[in-house]
N, C-alpha and C positions, 0 to 999 in steps of 0.2 A: 673308211667309212667311221664309224664311231658304232659303240655299244654298253648300254650297263649294266652288270650284272654282279650277282653274288658269285668268290670264289667258291666254289664245290670241291674241285679236287687239285690237285699242285704236283704232278708225277715228278722224279729224277729225272737228270740230265739223261740222254743215250748218244755215246760217237758211235756214228752211225760207218763214219769213215776217217781213214788219217785229216781229210780237210771240210770233213761236216759233221753236226751236231745238233744237236735240235733236242726242245725242252715242251712239255704238254702238259694244260691243264683246260679245267672243263668248270664253267659258269653255268650258273640257271639265270636264266634270261624268264622274265615274269610280266613280257608285257603286258598277258591277260594270267593274274595270278591263280584264275582255276585251272587251267595247264600250263606250268611252266615249261621252258624248254630247256633241253642240255645242251648246251654248244660245247664241240672240244677245239681248241686253238692250239698253236704249234708258236712254240720262240726259236729261232735261228740261228747259230755262229754265236756273235758276241749278247743279241735280246735274248739269248737263255739266263743269264743273270739279273735280267727285270724284274723275274719272281721272289729273286729272295728278299724283298723286302715285305713281301704279303704272305699274310694268311687264311687258313680254311674261314669263312663266314664273313669277310669283310668284302664292301660294295666297293667297284672299281670301275672304270669307262675304259675302255678297250677301244683301242686306236689298231686299225689293222687291214690288211689288203688280203682280198678274194682273189685264190688264185685257183687255173684249173688246166689240166693236161690231157692229152691224147698221146694213148700207147697202141700200137698195134702187135697182139701175142704173138707165139709161134706161129699157129693155131691160122695166124690174117684176122680174126677177131680183134674189131675198134672197140676200145677198151675207154672210159671216161674218169678222171678224178678230180676229187675237189680240197686244195687246202685251202685253210684260212691262219695265218702269220700274225700273230699279233708284233709290232712296234711298237707300242708303248702304251702302259699301265699307267694309271692311276688314283688314289684313292678317291672316291665320289666325291667325300662331302670337297676336298681340294681343289676340284677341277677349276683352273681359271676360266674356263670359255663358259662354265655350265653354271655358276655362281649367283644368285638372283641378288640386285639390287639392293643395297642396302637405304633406309628408311632417309637418310641425310643426304645420300648419293642421286636419290629423286629429288629431294627436298631442292640441292643446289644444282640439278638439271634443271628443271622447273620455273627455277625465278625469276630467269628474262622473259617469260611467257606469262605471270602469272595475273597481267593484266588484259586479258585477250581483250572481255569486254566492259564498254563504258557501263558507270556507275549504275545509269540509266534504264538499262537492260539489265542490269543482278535486280534492281528493285522491281520490276516485274514479273521476277521467278516466285514461282506460287508454289515451291516445293518446301513442303513445311521440316526440310533440315540444310 
């Protein structure tokens, strides 16, 4: 899954146990700018360091996994927990899959199809432009 948002907070790395560490951060997700959402993610283990190159206020694209767990407490009550684990973060303006094509790339990709209509059809076109 992927989402785009503005980095709002980046927390320090926390060592949970000898073999497990995590680092959390929050983004402002504004699909509807009038009602922005604040979403907290976590990075675990070696992914904690991917936040080092980013700063508060940057627009980022985040690739993440949505995880859910079921737990039964000592009283026998079942509880459910959700976790959003980020595994890649990129600057929003440099994301390889999300950049719009340039005018030159559009022109070169469409050059083989420039003569889709015959000259006769083009002359019948009554549009002023």
